[in-house]
N, C-alpha and C positions, 0 to 999 in steps of 0.2 A: 456356376459355373457356367457359361454355354457357347462362349467361344472357338472352341477348337472341334471341328468335325469327326466323326466318330471313322473310324473306319472297320472295315466285313476281316472276322480272322481269317491271314492269310499271310506267306510267308515263314520269317522266322516264327512268328506265333502259333499259330498249327500245328507250325515244328513239337515247339514245345508244349503243344499244350497234346500233343498225341501220344509224346511222350513221357508224361507228366499219368496219363488214359493207362499206357505202358507198366507206370511203376517203376521206370531206370533213367539212368539221369546221362547213359551212351545217348547221342544221339548224330542218325545216319538217317540224309534225305539227300536223295538225289539232284530234284526240279533247284531247289536249295542252295543245293553242295554247303551244308553243312557235316560233319562230319569229325564230335570231341563228342568227350564223357568230362563233362562237368565235375565227376567227383574224385576227378585226378588228381593227387597233392600238387599235382607242377603245373598242370592248369592256368596257375600266375604267377608263375615263378617267372619269368621275366618278363611281366611286362611290366610296358611302359611307364606307366600311369599310376604306378607302384605312390612316390613322391607326390602326386595326387591324391591319393588316398589318405597319405599321414597326415597334407593340409585339412580337410579335411575333420579325419580326428583329434588334430588339434583346435578346429577350432572349435568342433562338437564341444567338445572339454571345456574348454573357454569358458561360453554359455553356460550349460552346465553346473558348473559355477560361480558362476553370476547368478542365476536360479535360484540356486539351493542359497544362495546369500541373501537374496530376498523373502526367499517362501521361509526364513527360520521355522523349516521340518524337522520333528525327530524323530525322521528317523535315516536310516544311513544308507539306505536305498536307494539307488538311479537307477527308472526303470527305460531300457533304452530299445528301441523297434527297429535292425534290420528287415526294411523288406528284400525278397528277391537273396535274400542272406549268402542262398549257393551253402561252400564249406564249411562255413561261421569269421571266413577272412578279416574282414572289416568289423566283426563284431572284438573279433581276439586284439586288434593292431588299437580298439576303442577304448580296452581294458587298458594294455598296456600305458596307452598314454594316458588315460584315469592315472596309475600308478606312479607314473613319473612328476604326478602332480605337486606342488607344495600339497595341498588339501587330502589329510590319508586316514578320514572319519569316513570317505566315501566308496559305497564298496557296487562297483555296478550286477545290472541282475538283466544278464542278456535274454535278448528275446530276437528269436528267428521265425518270419517265413516265409519261405518258396517254397512255388507251383512244382519241382521239381521232388518226392517226397526221399528218394534213393540220396539227395541231397546228404540233409538232418544224421544221417548215422554217421558220414567223418563231422559235420561238425558239433554233433555232442562227443565224440570221445575227443575237437578240438577244444572246446570250451562244456568242462561237468554239468557247467553248476548253468547251463543255459538253459533258456526253455526253447524246445525248434519246432515247430509247427508246420502243419502244408495248408497250405490257401490260396489264395489270388488275392492278390490289392485291392480289388476291382468291389472282397465283401469282406476286412480281414474284423475273425473272431477273439477279437479285442473291447473293452467294455472304454466307454468315451471317455476324456480324459485322465485316461489310466497311463500314458505315455512320459517318463521324466522328457525325451527327445527319438525322434526317429530320421527315419534314413531309407535310401536307395540309392545302387549306382547299375549304369546302366542296366534300367530295367522301365523306363519309361516307354524307350521308342521299339518292348513288342505291346505295351500292354491301346488297344483298340480309343479307352473310350479312356484316355487319360486324366479328363476331370474329375470321372471317378475314381479316378483310384487315387488322385491328389485330394478328394474333400475325403477318401477313410483315413488319407493321411490325418490332415488338420482335427479330424474329426475326434481318432483317440490318445491324441496330442492333447496334457493338461494346458488350462491356459498360465502362458506366461513360460510353455517351455517350445523344443525349438526347433529345426525340419533343418535339415542336409538331399538336395536332390545331384548328382550328376550324372551330367548326361554330356554325348557328345554333338557333334553335327555335322553330318554327313553332308550335306548341303557345302560344307569349306573345305575338305579337302584338294592340300593343291599336291600334284607330283612336281619333283623336278629330279629331272636327266635333261642331261642334251640327244637322249638315246627318244627319234618319236618314235619309234614302233614299239619298243617299251612303259612311254608316256600311255600310249595308246589302250595297250591293252592294263597297263592299270590305271585309269580310267575307270577303263569298262567295268571293274574289278567292283570297283566308290557306286558306279553305276548300277552297278547290278547291288551291292549292298542296300542300294535307295532301294530297290526298284519289289526290295519283303520286308525293310522296319513297317512300319506300322505308324511311328514316327517316329521319319531320320532329324528331324531339328527338336527334337526331344526339349533337351534345353530352355531353347525362343518360347516356343510351346508352351511349357510348363511356367516358366517365371510373367510372361502374360495371363496368367489363366491365375497365379496367384495374388499381380496383380491386384485382378479386378476381385479376388477374398475376401471379406469386409470382414474376415473372421481373424485375420493375422496378420502383420502389423512387418515395418523393420525389413518386405522383401529387400534381397538384393542377390546380382549375380557377379560373378569373377572369370573371368576362363586360366587356364591351365593350356598354354603351348603345348602339342606333343612333336614333335621330329622322329622321326622312325627315318632307320633305312631296313626297319622288316616290313614287310606288306601284312604280314600271316597276326605282327603286335606278339611276337612271340608266344607261336602258339606254335610254331615249326609246318616246315613241307608238308609234310599229314596230314595239317590241317588242314591252309594252303592248295593245296592241289584239287578235294572234289571239287572247292569254291569258278578253280577251273576252268572244270570238265559243268560245268553248271550252269557260267556264260557261251563257249561255247555250245550247250546244249540250243541256249537264249538266241542266236546269231550276234551274238557280242564280241565276240568275236570265233577263229576260225581256231582249226590243228593247228596250221603251219606255228599265227602266235601263240597256241599257247606254248609248242614247243623250245620255239622264240625263244620264248620271257623265260622259261626253267633252265634253258639252256645260258641266257649270255648274264639274266638277276644275277651270279652272285658278284662275277666279272664285274659288274657296273659300281654292285659292294662298297668292293675291296679296292676300288678309285675315286669312290667319292660321287661317284656317277646318278647314286636311289635314294631318293627320299620323300620318303610322304611327312607332307604336314597336316598339320589339322588341329585343332580347337578343341578340350575337355572346358568344360560349366561345371560351377557352382551355386546352385539357387542354393536361401539360403532365408527363415522366414522363421517369425512367432509368431504363437499363437496366443490373438487376445487379454488381458486380462479380463477378468470378470466385474466390472464395478459393484 
């Protein structure tokens, strides 16, 4: 796959790589405006895409069960890999969803990989039966054809060599196995408010995110690359609309304020714009006069069986 241009390591990618080298999950960087602790159990507590994650788990379990019926495997273990697993929440959701299925003979073997090794201690507590390793999507430490399913969520936007990352997901997937990639598209974010100044600041924040991502349109990039990949089939893309009055997407003002400061530093807005935004936003939200509309995408594929 050669159609997606590689992007130099910069922006959020640089920040995550630096945190990984320091062995921390706490990320603070003034230039990008990131200040968050990815090991905090409350990090995704108010995630507006939770229903989207649940849909992905449901779809993956359905395909895993279908694959196993066709495979006639003697093993009752299904090896499910989440790349960029963080603290293991999506794997826990997959386990829970499989447990609710009508087939109670299968046992999930959760396998997670993340660049930030400091998160994995929490993943191991979350899923003691799981295997969690530190690593990079572009060089997965797993054998060819070894996973029943593969997934990653909100990761490819930070991967400069997106094609290599996708190739690795396909490589480790068993023939007949299924993959799911969950990504957004920062190009499509729309701000709804009658307050033009609020709208201008929110637009500047989104433009800042665009400038810091390796692949702001990762969902479309991934879909196009997978369609061109001759080793996979049944490639599909399905949207999931997100409408929220919260520009921090559930992470709170402590997360949003450093981003605003970075936008000020880059010249996207000035200090008076930032002060106006912080002062006016709560009232606009209370009156239903501020929403962000965006779209997440679920890109799914199956690895072709060997004739």
